C-alpha positions in Angstrom: 0.0 0.0 0.0 1.4 3.4 -1.0 0.6 6.5 0.9 0.8 9.9 -0.7 3.4 12.0 1.0 2.3 15.2 2.8 3.6 18.5 1.3 6.2 18.9 4.0 7.9 15.7 3.1 9.4 17.2 0.0 11.2 19.7 2.3 12.5 16.7 4.3 13.8 15.0 1.1 15.7 18.2 0.1 17.3 18.6 3.6 17.9 15.0 4.3 21.3 14.8 2.5 22.5 17.7 4.6 21.7 15.8 7.8 23.2 12.7 6.4 26.4 14.6 5.5 26.5 16.1 9.0 26.1 12.7 10.6 28.9 11.3 8.4 31.3 14.1 9.4 30.4 13.6 13.1 31.2 9.9 12.8 34.5 10.7 11.1 35.5 13.2 13.7 34.1 11.7 16.9 36.9 11.6 19.5 36.2 8.1 21.0 37.8 5.3 19.0 37.5 7.1 15.7 39.3 10.3 16.4 42.9 11.4 17.1 45.3 8.7 18.3 46.3 8.2 21.9 49.1 10.1 23.4 50.8 6.9 24.3 53.2 4.8 22.3 55.6 1.9 22.5 58.6 3.8 21.1 60.7 3.3 24.2 59.9 -0.4 24.6 63.1 -2.4 25.3 64.2 -4.0 22.1 63.2 -7.7 21.6 62.9 -8.4 17.9 64.7 -9.7 14.8 68.5 -9.5 15.2 68.7 -7.9 11.8 66.6 -5.0 13.0 68.4 -4.4 16.3 69.3 -0.8 17.0 72.7 -0.3 15.3 75.7 1.0 17.2 76.6 3.9 14.9 75.9 7.6 14.7 73.2 9.0 12.5 75.8 10.3 10.1 77.6 6.9 9.9 74.3 5.3 9.1 73.6 8.0 6.4 77.0 7.3 4.8 76.2 3.5 4.8 72.8 4.0 3.2 74.1 6.6 0.7 76.6 4.1 -0.6 74.0 1.4 -0.9 71.6 3.7 -2.7 74.1 4.9 -5.2 75.3 1.4 -5.8 72.1 -0.6 -6.0 69.1 1.6 -6.6 69.7 4.1 -9.3 69.5 2.9 -12.9 71.7 4.2 -15.8 68.6 6.1 -16.9 68.5 8.0 -13.6 65.4 6.1 -12.4 64.8 5.1 -8.8 64.7 1.3 -8.6 63.3 1.4 -5.1 62.9 -2.4 -4.8 65.6 -5.0 -5.7 65.0 -8.7 -5.4 67.7 -11.1 -4.4 68.5 -14.0 -6.6 70.7 -15.5 -3.9 71.9 -14.6 -0.4 74.3 -12.0 -1.8 73.1 -11.5 -5.3 70.7 -8.7 -6.4 68.6 -9.2 -9.5 69.7 -7.1 -12.5 66.0 -6.4 -13.3 64.4 -3.0 -13.2 61.5 -4.8 -11.6 57.8 -4.5 -12.4 57.2 -1.5 -10.1 54.4 1.0 -9.8 55.6 3.9 -7.6 58.8 5.3 -9.2 57.6 8.9 -9.4 56.8 9.4 -5.7 60.0 7.8 -4.4 62.0 9.3 -7.1 60.7 12.8 -6.2 61.5 12.2 -2.5 64.9 11.0 -3.5 65.4 14.3 -5.4 64.5 16.3 -2.3 66.8 14.1 -0.2 69.8 14.9 -2.5 68.8 18.6 -2.6 68.8 18.7 1.2 72.2 17.0 1.2 73.6 19.4 -1.3 72.3 22.4 0.7 74.0 21.1 3.9 77.3 19.8 2.4 77.7 21.5 -1.0 79.3 18.3 -2.2 79.8 17.7 -5.9 78.5 14.1 -5.4 75.2 15.4 -4.1 74.9 17.9 -7.1 75.6 15.1 -9.5 73.0 13.0 -7.9 70.5 15.8 -8.2 71.3 16.1 -11.9 70.9 12.4 -12.4 67.6 12.3 -10.6 66.3 15.2 -12.6 67.2 13.3 -15.8 65.2 10.2 -14.6 62.2 12.2 -13.5 62.1 14.0 -16.8 62.1 10.7 -18.6 58.8 9.7 -16.8 57.1 12.5 -18.8 59.2 12.2 -22.0 58.9 8.5 -22.5 55.4 8.6 -24.0 55.3 12.2 -25.3 52.4 13.5 -23.2 53.6 16.6 -21.3 52.6 16.5 -17.6 51.5 12.8 -17.6 53.7 10.6 -15.5 54.7 7.0 -16.3 54.5 4.8 -13.2 57.8 3.1 -14.2 60.1 2.5 -17.2 62.1 -0.6 -18.1 64.1 -1.8 -21.1 62.3 -4.1 -23.5 65.0 -6.7 -22.8 64.6 -6.6 -19.0 65.4 -10.1 -17.7 62.9 -9.9 -14.8 59.8 -8.7 -16.6 57.8 -10.9 -18.9 56.2 -8.4 -21.3 54.5 -11.3 -23.2 52.1 -11.7 -20.2 48.7 -10.0 -20.5 49.6 -7.0 -18.3 47.7 -4.2 -19.8 49.7 -1.5 -17.9 52.9 -1.8 -20.0 53.0 0.3 -23.2 55.4 0.9 -26.0 57.5 4.1 -25.6 57.5 7.1 -28.0 59.6 6.6 -31.2 62.4 8.5 -29.6 62.8 5.7 -27.1 62.5 2.4 -29.1 64.3 0.3 -26.5 62.0 1.2 -23.6 58.5 0.2 -22.2 56.5 2.4 -19.8 53.8 1.7 -17.3 50.5 3.6 -17.5 47.5 4.3 -15.2 49.4 6.6 -12.8 47.8 7.6 -9.5 47.6 10.8 -7.6 50.2 9.8 -4.9 52.8 9.8 -7.6 52.2 13.5 -8.3 52.6 14.4 -4.7 56.1 13.1 -4.5 57.2 14.7 -7.8 55.8 18.1 -6.8 57.6 17.9 -3.4 60.9 17.0 -5.0 60.7 19.7 -7.7 59.8 22.5 -5.2 62.7 21.5 -2.8 65.3 21.1 -5.5 64.4 24.4 -7.2 65.1 26.4 -4.0 68.1 24.5 -2.7 70.1 23.7 -5.8 71.2 26.9 -7.6 72.2 25.1 -10.8 70.8 26.8 -13.9 70.4 23.5 -15.9 68.6 21.9 -12.9 66.3 24.8 -12.5 65.5 25.1 -16.2 64.5 21.4 -16.3 62.4 21.7 -13.2 60.7 24.8 -14.7 59.8 22.9 -17.8 58.6 19.8 -16.1 56.7 21.4 -13.2 54.9 23.8 -15.5 53.9 20.8 -17.7 52.4 19.0 -14.7 50.4 22.1 -13.7 49.2 22.8 -17.2 48.2 19.1 -17.5 46.1 19.2 -14.3 44.4 22.5 -15.3 43.7 21.3 -18.8 42.0 18.1 -17.5 40.2 19.9 -14.7 42.2 18.3 -12.0 41.7 14.7 -13.1 44.6 12.5 -14.4 43.8 11.6 -18.0 46.0 8.8 -19.4 47.6 8.6 -22.9 44.4 7.1 -24.4 42.2 9.9 -23.2 40.6 7.9 -20.3 40.9 8.8 -16.6 43.2 6.7 -14.6 41.9 4.6 -11.7 42.9 7.0 -9.0 42.6 10.2 -11.1 40.6 12.6 -9.1 42.5 15.7 -7.7 39.5 17.9 -7.2 38.9 19.6 -3.8 35.4 18.1 -3.3 33.2 15.2 -4.2 29.8 16.9 -4.2 29.7 18.9 -1.0 32.3 16.7 0.8 35.8 18.2 1.1 38.6 15.9 0.1 41.5 17.5 1.8 44.4 15.4 0.3 43.3 16.0 -3.2 43.0 19.8 -2.6 46.4 19.9 -1.0 48.1 18.2 -4.0 46.4 20.4 -6.6 47.1 23.6 -4.7 50.7 22.6 -4.2 51.1 21.9 -7.9 49.8 25.3 -9.0 51.7 27.1 -6.3 55.0 25.3 -7.1 54.5 26.0 -10.9 54.0 29.7 -10.3 57.0 29.7 -7.9 59.4 28.1 -10.4 58.2 29.9 -13.5 56.7 33.2 -12.5 54.0 32.7 -15.2 50.9 34.9 -14.6 48.6 32.1 -15.7 49.5 30.0 -12.7 48.9 32.9 -10.3 45.5 33.5 -12.0 44.6 29.8 -11.7 45.7 29.7 -8.0 43.6 32.8 -7.3 40.6 31.1 -9.0 41.0 28.1 -6.7 41.2 30.4 -3.7 37.9 32.0 -4.7 36.4 28.6 -5.0 37.5 27.9 -1.4 39.9 25.1 -2.2 42.2 26.1 0.7 39.3 25.7 3.1 38.7 22.2 1.7 42.2 21.1 2.9 41.0 20.8 6.5 39.6 17.3 6.1 42.9 15.6 5.1 42.9 13.1 7.9 40.5 11.0 9.8 40.2 7.6 11.5 37.1 5.5 11.3 36.7 2.6 13.7 40.4 2.3 14.2 41.2 2.4 10.4 43.1 5.1 8.6 45.2 5.4 5.4 48.8 6.3 6.1 49.4 6.7 2.4 46.9 9.6 2.3 48.7 11.1 5.3 52.0 10.9 3.5 50.6 12.7 0.4 49.2 15.4 2.7 52.5 16.0 4.5 54.4 16.2 1.3 52.0 18.9 0.2 52.0 20.7 3.5 55.8 21.2 3.1 55.4 23.0 -0.2 52.4 25.1 0.7 53.5 26.2 4.1 56.9 27.2 2.7 55.6 29.0 -0.4 52.4 30.7 0.7 53.0 34.2 2.0 49.5 35.5 2.2 48.5 35.0 5.9 44.8 34.7 5.1 45.4 31.7 2.8 48.3 30.2 4.8 46.2 29.9 7.9 43.9 27.4 6.1 47.0 25.2 5.4 48.3 25.6 8.9 44.9 24.7 10.3 44.8 21.6 8.2 48.4 20.6 9.2 47.7 21.2 12.9 44.6 19.1 12.7 46.4 16.2 10.9 49.2 16.6 13.4 46.9 16.0 16.3 46.3 12.5 14.9 49.9 11.4 14.2 52.1 13.3 16.6 52.7 10.3 18.9 53.2 7.8 16.1 57.0 8.5 16.0 56.8 9.2 12.2 60.2 11.0 11.8 59.4 12.2 8.3 56.1 13.8 9.1 57.6 15.2 12.4 60.4 16.9 10.5 58.0 18.4 7.9 55.8 19.8 10.7 58.8 21.1 12.7 60.6 22.4 9.6 57.6 24.5 8.6 57.3 26.3 11.9 55.8 23.7 14.2 57.1 23.4 17.8 57.0 20.2 19.7 60.0 19.1 21.9 58.6 15.6 22.5 58.2 15.0 18.8 61.8 16.1 18.1 63.0 13.7 20.8 61.0 10.9 19.4 62.3 11.7 15.9 65.9 11.3 17.1 64.9 8.1 18.9 63.4 6.6 15.8 66.3 7.5 13.6 68.7 6.0 16.1 66.6 2.8 16.2 66.2 2.7 12.4 67.8 -0.6 11.4 71.1 -0.5 9.4 69.4 -2.6 6.6 66.6 -2.2 4.2 66.3 -5.9 3.6 62.7 -7.0 4.5 62.1 -9.9 6.8 58.9 -11.3 8.1 57.8 -9.7 11.5 55.1 -11.3 13.7 54.6 -9.8 17.1 51.4 -11.5 18.0 53.0 -13.7 20.7 54.5 -10.8 22.7 52.8 -10.2 26.1 54.3 -6.8 26.6 52.4 -5.3 23.6 48.7 -4.8 24.1 46.6 -5.9 21.1 43.8 -3.6 19.8 40.4 -5.2 19.3 40.1 -3.6 15.8 42.2 -4.6 12.8 43.9 -2.1 10.4 42.7 -1.3 6.9 44.6 -4.2 5.5 42.8 -6.6 7.8 45.8 -7.3 9.9 46.0 -7.3 13.7 47.4 -4.2 15.3 48.7 -3.0 18.6 47.0 -0.6 20.9 49.8 2.0 20.6 52.4 2.8 17.9 55.4 0.6 17.6 59.1 1.6 17.2 60.5 1.5 13.7 62.6 -1.5 14.3 59.7 -3.7 15.3 58.2 -3.3 11.8 59.3 -4.9 8.5 61.0 -2.7 5.9 59.1 -1.3 2.9 59.5 1.0 0.0 59.0 4.0 2.4 58.8 3.0 6.0 57.0 6.2 7.1 53.9 5.4 5.1 53.3 2.1 6.7 50.9 1.4 9.6 52.8 1.9 12.8 50.5 -0.4 14.7 50.8 -3.5 12.5 51.7 -6.6 14.5 52.3 -8.6 11.3 54.3 -7.2 8.4 56.7 -8.3 5.6 56.3 -11.1 3.1 57.8 -14.6 3.6 60.3 -15.2 0.8 63.2 -17.5 0.2 65.5 -14.5 -0.1 64.6 -11.0 1.3 64.0 -8.0 -0.8 66.1 -4.9 -0.5 64.3 -1.5 -0.5 65.9 1.9 -1.1 66.9 3.7 2.0 65.5 7.1 0.9 63.1 7.0 3.9 66.1 7.3 6.4 68.2 9.6 4.2 65.5 12.2 3.5 64.8 12.5 7.2 68.5 12.8 8.1 69.3 15.5 5.5 66.0 17.4 6.0 66.7 17.4 9.8 70.3 18.7 9.1 69.0 21.4 6.7 66.5 22.7 9.2 69.1 22.4 12.1 66.8 20.0 13.9 69.6 17.4 13.8 73.3 18.0 14.4 76.3 16.4 12.7 77.2 14.8 16.1 73.8 13.3 16.8 
């Protein structure tokens, strides 16, 4: 039986989405269980873990020198590309393959920033040469297919011994005619842009080399033009949107803070490196459309679950925007967003996010102390081993699992009680189980340690004798 609605019901239908949106936001922001993390952590827990991950007896600088040698030797290809993961064919033998990777732009961009910080601190010719090589590799990610502003996920030679291009992997494509010996990977995602923008903005300011700056100017403006042309959606070589393509500030009325941060950082950085009026005009248009206000919702936890990868994108963008924005009326929105995100993560011992926050004007003595602690405890290896802490009685287990469905601790764990990854600071700090079981361990690039060390040195938050 159907009953005709009364006239007032149409008003209810119109306002119902508003109440639903308000209820959703209240759920996302509620302080009990879903809100900011506890002030407690396990960072000072006495070490009982894998011997390979035991706190090394060396200074931070000695560890940086060890990792720098490993990075230069094992993780940079002749093309200048970051090969952030190397498989082992034996106990002491690395595979010669470029690997079938997906995240070369973001870790390559962070590597560019790392080497720029190193050059700013030391002025070493080796650091400058590394910046130039990195710029070459990052440029190739745009040039390989001939679409300015579009990034390739990865590039590999057609003859790569570790990649079977005959398999039905639809992500590998033939390169432009200028690169007949290469294949490139399509369907790039928004996180890859966040790392590139971060790296370009840092390198442009810290490396006063005319060739470096000229290349950054060309590639950064191409990225910004590409985003503006496609209305802040990533459109692939075939004219179709990629899977994670949306970089707009809102979905309907709901602010998507991470997307707004990346797009605003792109346009701000493009104007900074080029001085082109079109980017200033576009940035002002986004300001009028209240995109800076949309950045406030960049972080939330829902029933104990959160996405650290989103947090990483946000903090990469905070660094550029808080450094470059001089208008106090606009900058306060970015600061408000950063402060809000910070309240969630400040006790997780994330050295990278800590240093970004402190390096852009934040003040927190405990966070600086915990950054030093985490860097000291950072294992002197990037080989990944299986870690399973479920049997430990000194770690309280949370009743909720993380977003990957894995058991997690009640409070954040120290860095050396977690398995290594492509970038340790984007991993869940509560995970009790991590790392894949393999015959031979993988070796990841140590950019995560090195970018922290040199950023901390640049901002004088770490000293040469720490």
